[in-house]
N, C-alpha and C positions, 0 to 999 in steps of 0.2 A: 434597506435591503442589505443582507449579510454579504460581505465580500467573499468571492470565490478564492480558494486556496490553490497555489501552485507548489507542488511537492516533488522535489527530486527523490528518486528511489535508488538506494544503494544496495544492490544484490551482492551479498558477501559469500565467498567460498574460500576456505583456507586462509582467512585473514585479508583477502584482497577483494576489491569490487570487480564484479564480472558482469557481462551482458551477453545474451545469446538470442536465438530466434526460436519461438515456440518451446522455450525452456531447455534447449540443447545447443550444442556448438558454442560453448562459452568462450569469451575472450576477455583478457585482462584490461581493466579500465583505471586501476590505480589504488592508492592507499585510502581506506575508508575515512579515517580521521582527517586527513588532508583535504579530501573532497568535501567532507561535511563543513569544514572551516571555510572553504572557498564558497560553497553555496550559502552559508550564513552571511558572508560579506556581500554576496551578489543579490540578496534580497528575497531568498526563498521564504515562504511562509512557514513551512515545516519541513522535516526530513523523515524518511522512513528507511530503516536498515532491515533487510531480510536475509538471515542466514539460510540460504536456499537449500542446503543439503543437511542441516543439523538434524531434522526429524528423521530423514531417510537413513543417515549414518549413526543416529542415536547418540549425537554428541551433546556436550554441555552448551549452555548459553554463552554468548560472547561478552562477558562482563568487563573485560579489559577495554574493549572498544567503547563500551558505554561510558566508563569512567573518563577515558581520554577525551571523548567527544564532549561530555558535560563540562569539562574544564575549559573548553575552547569555543563552544557554540552556545548561542543565547536565544535560539528559537526552539520551539517544541520539537522533540523528536520521538519517534516510535521505534521500538525494537521487536522483531519477530524472528522465529526460528528456534526450534528446540525447547520451547517453553512447555513444560509438562505439568507444572504444579503451582500452587499458590506461593510456595517458597521461591520458585524461580521468578515469579512476578515481583515478589517483594525485593529480592536481590537487585533486579534490574531497576526498579523504581528508586530504591535507596541509592543506587550507584549514579542516578541522575537522569534516567529515561523519564519522559513525561507520560508515555502510554506504552502498553504492551500489545502486540498483535499475536493472536492465536489462530491456528488454522487446523492442522492435523489433530492436535490435542483436543480442540473444541469439538470436532466431529466424533472423536472416540469417547469423549467424556463431556457432554454438553453442560453438565452441572458446574464445570470449571468456569464457564461464563458467569453464571449466577453468583458463585462464591467470590470470584474476582471482583465483580461489580459491587457486591455487598461489602467487601473488605476495603477496596480502594476507590470506589466510585465508578459508575458506568462510563464516565468520561475518560477513564484510563484504559478501558477494555475495547480494543479493536478486533473484530472478527474478520479475518482474511479468508476469502473464498476464491479458489481456483476453479474456473468454470470452463467446460468444454461443450461446444454445441452438439446437440444430439437430436437432429431433426428440426422442424420448424417450431420456433417459439418454445424451445425446450433445451435446457442445459443441465449437464451432470456435474456434480461436485467431485473433484480429485484431491487427493492428499499426498503426503510424502514428496513434496516438491513437484507435484504434477505427475507423479509416476503411477498412482493407484486410483482407479475409479471406485466410488463407494456405493453406486446405485441410488444416490440421493438427488432429488431435484434441487437445483440451485435456488429457485424461487421459494420453494417450501422451506429450505434450510435457512435462508436469510430472514424469513418471517419468524422462524423458531428462534434464531439467534437474537433478534430484537426482543422477542418476548422474554427470553432468558436473562436479558440485561445488557446486551452489547450496546456500546455508546456510538459506534461507527461500524460501517461495513466497507471493507477494502475489497473491491470486486475486480478480479483480473480475468480477462478473456485469454485463455490459453491459445485460442486460434489466432488472435491478433497480436499476441505478445512478440515484440521485437521485429515485427514486419514493417513498421512505420507506414502502414496503410490505413490507419485510423482505428479508433476504438469501436467496439461492438455497440452501436447506439441502440439497437433493439434490446439487447441485454440490459443496458444501463437504464433506459426509460422504463422498462418493465420492473426493474428493481426499485427505482425511485417511486413508482406507483404503489409498490407493495409495502414499503417500510417508511416510517416517519423519521428515523435517525439518518444522519448524513451518510451519503454513499460516495466513496472515493473511486473514481474511474482509473483503471490500470490496464495497460496492454494495448499498444498500437500507435502511440504518438509518433508522428513523423513530420508534420507541418503545423504551423500555428493554427490553421483552421480546424485541425483535428481536435485540438484542445477546446476551441470555441464550440464545436459541435457537441462535444461531450458535456460541456457545461450548459448549453442551451437545449439542443434537441434531446440529449441524453439525460438532462435534468440532474446531472451530478453536482455535488456540493464542492468537490475538489477534484483535481486531476493529478495523477502520478505520472511521471515521465522519467526515463533513464537515458537512453541512447542519445537523444537530441541534445541533452545537456552535457553528458560525459564527453561526447565527441565534439563539443563546441559548435554544433550546427546552429544553435540559437542560444542566446543568453536569456536568463530569466527576465531581465529588463525588457528585452525585445518582445518576448511573449506577452508580458504584462501590458506593454504599450499597445500592442496589437489588440489584445482583448479589451482594453479600455476604449479603443477606437471602435470596437464592435458593441459598445454599450454593455459590456459585462463588468460588473463591479469588482475591482481588484485593488490590493494595497500596493502602492508604488512608493519606494523610499525616496525621500527628497533630501 
């Protein structure tokens, strides 16, 4: 059985890690490279950096953070935010990123998924989806850092993204984000049933059992968390020991 991955998420704005609730009311959490180095030493399986305002502000990709992180961190890491072209992807991968995450650009130009997968391999292409609940068993896709609804069904979009070549789906519940009240298990389980590629759960981690539920009831392949790690509420080791005790396969450093 494949081990489940625990992935700290570093939302970056103006070169600093931030965290908010439902994508607003952001607070400073520290330097991204320092935090990445810390989580590398703490036993994280991977890292995700998301420049949360790059697409909205039409800014360039954060290449310097990638280079500095690659020099200090030895676990896989994904970069997202402001990626608009194959050239952007190439720059980030050459600078040391292992994967790139595309969200707004993928919605606007779905062929970017296919072209990226063809040039770099689907394992490098993560399609991030910001989902907001719209009635029972229905979620709508938002872009530009959760600011703009696009009238597209989340479930239909992730099916299309997989067909186009996405290697993973990073699925964030905007309703649960930052609330620490648990992931949207209905959204996760529905997504896991619809696609065969790994689904990464994001939005809502507050207690260890929330991560357990996302991996078991939600059928996620990995869990993303931010606040509980940044604010030292739980260590990665504590989470992994708890999950192992719940018969969820995880990698624990010895």
